[in-house]
Residue frames as a rotation matrix with the C-alpha (Angstrom) as fourth column:
MET 1
0.413 0.881 -0.232 15.34
0.374 -0.396 -0.839 5.34
-0.831 0.260 -0.493 16.77
LEU 2
0.355 -0.356 -0.864 17.76
-0.718 -0.696 -0.008 7.18
-0.599 0.623 -0.503 14.49
LYS 3
-0.727 -0.649 0.223 19.33
-0.402 0.666 0.628 3.88
-0.556 0.367 -0.746 13.41
GLU 4
-0.270 0.725 0.633 15.91
0.608 0.639 -0.472 2.50
-0.747 0.257 -0.613 12.41
PHE 5
0.642 0.508 -0.574 15.13
-0.038 -0.727 -0.686 5.69
-0.766 0.462 -0.447 10.53
LEU 6
-0.071 -0.770 -0.634 18.39
-0.846 -0.290 0.446 5.51
-0.528 0.568 -0.631 8.58
ILE 7
-0.802 -0.163 0.575 17.87
0.046 0.942 0.331 1.84
-0.596 0.292 -0.748 7.76
ARG 8
0.147 0.954 0.262 14.34
0.572 0.134 -0.810 2.58
-0.807 0.269 -0.525 6.58
VAL 9
0.564 -0.002 -0.826 15.60
-0.467 -0.826 -0.316 5.44
-0.681 0.564 -0.467 4.40
LEU 10
-0.466 -0.845 -0.263 18.37
-0.739 0.209 0.640 3.33
-0.486 0.493 -0.722 2.88
ILE 11
-0.699 0.284 0.656 16.18
0.383 0.924 0.009 0.29
-0.604 0.257 -0.754 2.21
GLY 12
0.368 0.921 -0.124 13.31
0.427 -0.286 -0.858 2.46
-0.826 0.263 -0.499 0.98
GLY 13
0.319 -0.319 -0.892 15.60
-0.656 -0.754 0.034 4.49
-0.684 0.574 -0.450 -1.28
ALA 14
-0.756 -0.652 0.056 17.19
-0.443 0.573 0.689 1.40
-0.482 0.496 -0.722 -2.80
VAL 15
-0.513 0.628 0.585 13.86
0.627 0.740 -0.243 -0.27
-0.585 0.242 -0.774 -3.44
VAL 16
0.494 0.645 -0.583 12.30
0.065 -0.696 -0.715 2.95
-0.867 0.316 -0.386 -4.79
SER 17
-0.126 -0.638 -0.759 15.17
-0.808 -0.378 0.452 3.18
-0.576 0.670 -0.468 -7.24
ALA 18
-0.899 -0.205 0.387 14.75
-0.014 0.897 0.442 -0.44
-0.438 0.392 -0.809 -8.28
PHE 19
-0.097 0.949 0.301 11.00
0.716 0.276 -0.641 -0.09
-0.691 0.153 -0.707 -8.78
ALA 20
0.435 0.192 -0.880 11.45
-0.308 -0.886 -0.346 3.20
-0.846 0.422 -0.327 -10.62
PHE 21
-0.604 -0.713 -0.355 13.89
-0.640 0.170 0.750 1.45
-0.475 0.680 -0.559 -12.95
LEU 22
-0.774 0.377 0.509 11.37
0.463 0.885 0.048 -1.35
-0.432 0.273 -0.860 -13.53
SER 23
0.205 0.948 -0.245 8.52
0.470 -0.315 -0.825 1.09
-0.858 0.054 -0.510 -14.09
ASP 24
-0.142 -0.335 -0.931 10.48
-0.620 -0.703 0.347 2.77
-0.772 0.627 -0.108 -16.90
MET 25
-0.961 -0.255 0.106 10.02
-0.100 0.681 0.725 -0.43
-0.257 0.686 -0.681 -18.86
PHE 26
-0.412 0.890 0.197 6.21
0.853 0.452 -0.262 -0.22
-0.322 0.060 -0.945 -18.68
THR 27
-0.932 0.277 0.235 3.67
-0.149 -0.882 0.447 2.10
0.332 0.382 0.863 -20.22
PRO 28
0.598 -0.014 0.801 1.85
0.210 -0.962 -0.174 4.27
0.774 0.273 -0.572 -19.36
LYS 29
-0.423 -0.904 0.060 4.43
0.265 -0.187 -0.946 6.09
0.867 -0.384 0.318 -17.29
ARG 30
0.034 0.484 0.875 1.85
-0.728 -0.588 0.353 7.09
0.685 -0.648 0.332 -14.68
PHE 31
0.855 0.235 -0.462 2.43
0.072 0.829 0.554 3.69
0.514 -0.507 0.692 -13.08
ALA 32
-0.080 -0.997 0.003 5.93
0.165 -0.016 -0.986 4.80
0.983 -0.078 0.166 -12.06
GLY 33
-0.369 -0.026 0.929 4.78
-0.782 -0.532 -0.325 6.25
0.503 -0.846 0.175 -8.73
LEU 34
0.688 0.697 0.202 2.71
-0.710 0.591 0.383 3.21
0.147 -0.406 0.902 -7.94
PHE 35
0.759 -0.433 -0.486 5.59
0.255 0.885 -0.389 0.86
0.599 0.171 0.782 -8.61
SER 36
-0.182 -0.969 0.169 8.13
0.184 -0.203 -0.962 2.91
0.966 -0.144 0.215 -6.70
ALA 37
-0.321 -0.007 0.947 6.59
-0.710 -0.660 -0.246 4.28
0.627 -0.751 0.207 -3.52
ALA 38
0.539 0.696 0.475 4.33
-0.824 0.319 0.469 1.74
0.175 -0.644 0.745 -1.83
PRO 39
0.827 -0.207 -0.523 6.40
0.173 0.978 -0.114 -1.42
0.535 0.004 0.845 -2.27
SER 40
-0.173 -0.980 0.095 9.56
0.178 -0.126 -0.976 0.21
0.969 -0.152 0.197 -0.98
VAL 41
-0.268 0.147 0.952 7.92
-0.846 -0.508 -0.160 1.49
0.461 -0.849 0.260 2.18
ALA 42
0.777 0.620 0.110 6.30
-0.607 0.692 0.390 -1.88
0.166 -0.370 0.914 2.80
LEU 43
0.611 -0.605 -0.510 9.53
0.328 0.780 -0.533 -3.81
0.720 0.159 0.675 2.28
ALA 44
-0.414 -0.774 0.479 11.54
-0.158 -0.458 -0.875 -1.47
0.897 -0.438 0.067 4.50
THR 45
0.044 0.533 0.845 8.92
-0.964 -0.200 0.177 -1.73
0.263 -0.822 0.505 7.22
LEU 46
0.921 0.327 -0.210 8.82
-0.287 0.937 0.199 -5.52
0.262 -0.123 0.957 6.96
ALA 47
0.211 -0.924 -0.319 12.62
0.285 0.370 -0.884 -5.78
0.935 0.096 0.341 7.07
LEU 48
-0.536 -0.392 0.748 12.80
-0.513 -0.552 -0.657 -3.65
0.670 -0.736 0.095 10.20
THR 49
0.360 0.767 0.531 9.90
-0.921 0.200 0.335 -5.48
0.151 -0.610 0.778 11.80
ALA 50
0.826 -0.081 -0.557 11.43
-0.001 0.989 -0.145 -8.89
0.563 0.121 0.817 11.10
SER 51
-0.154 -0.980 -0.125 14.77
0.248 0.084 -0.965 -7.86
0.956 -0.180 0.231 12.56
LYS 52
-0.641 -0.086 0.763 13.25
-0.578 -0.601 -0.553 -6.21
0.506 -0.795 0.335 15.62
GLU 53
-0.019 0.794 0.607 10.13
-0.979 0.107 -0.171 -8.26
-0.201 -0.598 0.776 16.41
GLY 54
-0.550 -0.223 0.805 10.78
-0.179 0.973 0.147 -11.58
-0.816 -0.063 -0.575 14.67
LYS 55
-0.987 0.063 -0.145 9.54
-0.129 0.215 0.968 -13.39
0.092 0.975 -0.204 11.60
GLU 56
-0.514 0.851 -0.111 6.16
0.858 0.511 -0.052 -14.37
0.013 -0.121 -0.993 13.04
TYR 57
0.004 0.479 -0.878 5.26
0.444 -0.788 -0.427 -10.78
-0.896 -0.388 -0.216 13.83
ALA 58
-0.650 -0.314 -0.692 6.48
-0.440 -0.587 0.680 -9.66
-0.620 0.746 0.243 10.40
ALA 59
-0.920 0.362 0.147 4.28
0.363 0.651 0.667 -12.32
0.146 0.667 -0.730 8.80
ILE 60
-0.067 0.918 -0.391 1.25
0.897 -0.116 -0.426 -10.85
-0.437 -0.379 -0.816 10.56
GLU 61
-0.123 -0.070 -0.990 2.27
-0.092 -0.992 0.081 -7.40
-0.988 0.101 0.115 9.33
ALA 62
-0.931 -0.289 -0.223 2.63
-0.249 0.055 0.967 -8.71
-0.267 0.956 -0.123 5.77
ARG 63
-0.606 0.780 0.156 -0.80
0.790 0.567 0.232 -10.33
0.093 0.264 -0.960 5.82
SER 64
0.127 0.635 -0.762 -2.28
0.627 -0.647 -0.435 -7.09
-0.769 -0.422 -0.480 7.12
MET 65
-0.475 -0.380 -0.794 -0.58
-0.345 -0.749 0.565 -5.18
-0.809 0.542 0.225 4.29
ILE 66
-0.978 0.152 0.140 -2.05
0.199 0.507 0.838 -7.62
0.057 0.848 -0.527 1.77
ALA 67
-0.176 0.970 -0.166 -5.55
0.960 0.132 -0.248 -7.12
-0.219 -0.203 -0.955 3.20
GLY 68
0.084 0.154 -0.984 -5.12
0.181 -0.974 -0.137 -3.35
-0.980 -0.167 -0.110 3.03
ALA 69
-0.789 -0.446 -0.423 -3.87
-0.333 -0.269 0.904 -3.58
-0.517 0.854 0.064 -0.55
LEU 70
-0.773 0.578 0.262 -6.81
0.623 0.609 0.491 -5.74
0.124 0.542 -0.831 -1.62
ALA 71
0.148 0.832 -0.535 -9.20
0.821 -0.405 -0.403 -3.30
-0.551 -0.380 -0.743 0.02
PHE 72
-0.235 -0.309 -0.922 -7.43
-0.159 -0.923 0.350 -0.49
-0.959 0.229 0.168 -1.84
VAL 73
-0.988 -0.081 0.129 -7.93
0.103 0.269 0.958 -2.26
-0.112 0.960 -0.257 -5.18
VAL 74
-0.249 0.968 0.043 -11.66
0.967 0.246 0.063 -2.47
0.051 0.057 -0.997 -4.45
TYR 75
0.169 0.250 -0.953 -11.64
0.469 -0.871 -0.145 1.19
-0.867 -0.423 -0.265 -3.35
ALA 76
-0.640 -0.507 -0.578 -9.88
-0.233 -0.589 0.774 2.33
-0.732 0.630 0.259 -6.53
TRP 77
-0.896 0.349 0.274 -12.15
0.420 0.470 0.776 0.27
0.142 0.811 -0.568 -8.80
ALA 78
-0.027 0.968 -0.250 -15.36
0.993 -0.002 -0.117 1.38
-0.114 -0.252 -0.961 -7.06
THR 79
0.019 -0.035 -0.999 -14.31
0.258 -0.965 0.038 5.03
-0.966 -0.258 -0.009 -6.91
SER 80
-0.887 -0.389 -0.251 -13.41
-0.155 -0.261 0.953 5.00
-0.436 0.884 0.171 -10.60
ALA 81
-0.689 0.681 0.250 -16.68
0.689 0.508 0.517 3.33
0.225 0.528 -0.819 -11.53
ILE 82
0.178 0.771 -0.612 -18.74
0.865 -0.419 -0.276 5.83
-0.469 -0.480 -0.741 -9.52
LEU 83
-0.207 -0.333 -0.920 -16.86
-0.012 -0.939 0.343 8.83
-0.978 0.082 0.190 -10.93
ILE 84
-0.983 -0.182 -0.015 -17.21
-0.026 0.060 0.998 7.61
-0.181 0.981 -0.064 -14.52
GLN 85
-0.563 0.815 0.135 -20.85
0.784 0.476 0.399 6.58
0.261 0.331 -0.907 -14.31
TRP 86
0.411 0.859 -0.305 -22.40
0.911 -0.378 0.164 9.37
0.025 -0.346 -0.938 -12.22
LYS 87
-0.185 -0.625 0.758 -19.74
0.586 -0.689 -0.425 12.13
0.789 0.366 0.495 -12.34
PRO 88
0.854 0.414 -0.314 -20.12
0.488 -0.431 0.759 13.30
0.180 -0.802 -0.570 -8.72
PRO 89
0.687 -0.654 0.318 -17.55
-0.661 -0.743 -0.100 15.64
0.302 -0.142 -0.943 -7.12
ALA 90
0.266 -0.667 -0.696 -14.25
-0.021 0.718 -0.696 13.75
0.964 0.199 0.177 -6.94
MET 91
-0.659 -0.586 0.471 -13.26
-0.447 -0.199 -0.872 14.92
0.605 -0.785 -0.131 -3.46
LYS 92
-0.036 0.738 0.674 -16.56
-0.989 0.070 -0.129 13.95
-0.142 -0.671 0.727 -1.85
THR 93
0.783 0.330 -0.528 -16.56
-0.475 0.864 -0.165 10.60
0.402 0.380 0.833 -3.62
SER 94
-0.049 -0.906 -0.420 -12.98
-0.088 0.423 -0.902 9.84
0.995 -0.007 -0.101 -2.60
VAL 95
-0.692 -0.188 0.697 -13.59
-0.663 -0.219 -0.716 10.71
0.287 -0.957 0.026 1.04
LEU 96
0.317 0.890 0.328 -16.82
-0.938 0.346 -0.033 8.73
-0.143 -0.297 0.944 1.15
MET 97
0.749 -0.039 -0.661 -15.18
-0.281 0.885 -0.371 5.73
0.600 0.464 0.652 -0.45
LEU 98
-0.413 -0.905 0.102 -12.30
-0.443 0.102 -0.891 5.88
0.796 -0.413 -0.443 2.05
SER 99
-0.222 0.418 0.881 -14.81
-0.938 0.155 -0.310 4.94
-0.266 -0.895 0.358 4.70
ALA 100
0.843 0.496 -0.209 -15.76
-0.537 0.788 -0.300 1.95
0.016 0.365 0.931 2.55
TRP 101
0.189 -0.866 -0.464 -12.06
-0.278 0.406 -0.871 1.06
0.942 0.294 -0.164 2.28
SER 102
-0.544 -0.406 0.734 -11.75
-0.781 -0.076 -0.620 1.22
0.308 -0.911 -0.276 6.06
VAL 103
0.321 0.757 0.568 -14.73
-0.857 0.488 -0.166 -1.05
-0.403 -0.434 0.806 6.59
LEU 104
0.876 0.007 -0.483 -13.45
-0.313 0.769 -0.557 -3.55
0.368 0.639 0.675 4.03
ALA 105
-0.051 -0.990 -0.130 -9.82
-0.370 0.140 -0.919 -3.52
0.928 0.001 -0.373 5.24
PHE 106
-0.598 -0.161 0.785 -10.68
-0.799 0.041 -0.600 -3.85
0.064 -0.986 -0.154 8.92
GLY 107
0.520 0.829 0.208 -13.41
-0.812 0.555 -0.181 -6.35
-0.265 -0.075 0.961 8.10
MET 108
0.631 -0.379 -0.677 -10.93
-0.250 0.727 -0.639 -8.58
0.735 0.573 0.364 6.26
TRP 109
-0.475 -0.839 0.264 -8.55
-0.502 0.013 -0.865 -8.24
0.722 -0.543 -0.428 9.17
ALA 110
-0.261 0.449 0.854 -11.22
-0.939 0.089 -0.333 -9.18
-0.225 -0.889 0.399 11.69
VAL 111
0.752 0.659 -0.017 -12.46
-0.636 0.718 -0.284 -12.16
-0.175 0.225 0.959 9.70
PHE 112
0.863 -0.375 -0.339 -9.27
0.029 0.706 -0.707 -13.60
0.505 0.600 0.620 8.21
LEU 113
0.050 -0.995 0.085 -6.27
0.050 -0.083 -0.995 -12.30
0.998 0.054 0.045 10.14
ARG 114
0.205 0.094 0.974 -7.29
-0.840 -0.494 0.224 -11.94
0.502 -0.864 -0.022 13.74
């Protein structure tokens, strides 16, 4: 357990640093967090999963991550569009749209990845 945690921290830290370095080359700088956090956690998780459970299981995890990411893109686009067009309260809109993300993500999983 501790060994996995340390490996995850080391892989995650290295990849966060690499993505943070890459994000410095792009503008606007607000993309820095996007480029550094999520990919590093996903890669560390996939590396540990592949070493512990095998490549086939890691492939399933990777496809599930892709489905979740695609659903998140739709969530972010739809939430932005709703907030810009109708100007409802941001918190309520975000929480409501998270349910839409859940339906889309689990729907894609059920249809394409199951």
